[in-house]
N, C-alpha and C positions, 0 to 999 in steps of 0.2 A: 535475609529472606524478606520479601515484600510484606508490608503490613496488610492485613485483610480487614475489610469493613463488612459488617453484616448490613444487608438492606432488604427491603420488601418491595417486590415489583408485581405487577399484574400482567399476565400474558394470556393469549388465546389458549384454550385447552389443547388445540392441536400442536402447538409449539411445545407445550409441556410434555405431551406424549412423546413427541419426537425426541426431546431432550432425555426423557427417561429411557427410551429405547437406545439411544446413543450411549447413555451412561452404562447400560447393561453390556453393550458391545464392547465398550472401552474398559469395562470393569473399574468405573469411576463414579464419583458422586455427581449428583446433579449440578452442584456448584462448580465442581471442576470442569464439567462439560461446558457450562456457560462461560466460565473464565477462559477456557481454551478457545472457544469460538470467538469471543471478543478479542483475544490476543491475536488469533489468525487474522481477523478483520483488520486490526490496527496495523499489523505487519503488511498486509496486502495494500492498505491505504497508503502507507509510507512508500512502498515499492511503486505504486502508481504515481505518487507525487514526484519521485525521483526520476521516473521515465519521463513524465512531462517536462520536468526541468531540463533533462538532458536533451530532449527534442527541441526545446526552445533555444538552448545554447547552440545546438547544431545549426538551426536556422539562422541564428545570429552570425555564426561563423560563415555560413554559405553567403549571407548578404555582405559580410565584410570582404570575403574573397572576391566577390563579383565586383565590388567597387575598387578593390585594390589591384586586381589583375591589370586593368588598363594602365594604371600608374606604373606598375612594375614593367610593363612592356615599353612604356615611354622612356623609363630610366635605363633599362637594360634591353635595348633592341636586339631582336633575335637575328 
């Protein structure tokens, strides 16, 4: 189980009210709501980074193919 750390933060009242409402809906503690939201954010950020990386790789592969195709056509005339 992950180690938990107690901390004190300051938030706008509206966010605290939102968290309290969400805690009631989820039947969870306020701490659990904040932990879940941060975990969801971290997972989304990781997905976004992976998507960005895959798109960059795809672009590199397209560029390589564009440079390599003329060479292939030279070596293996159609």
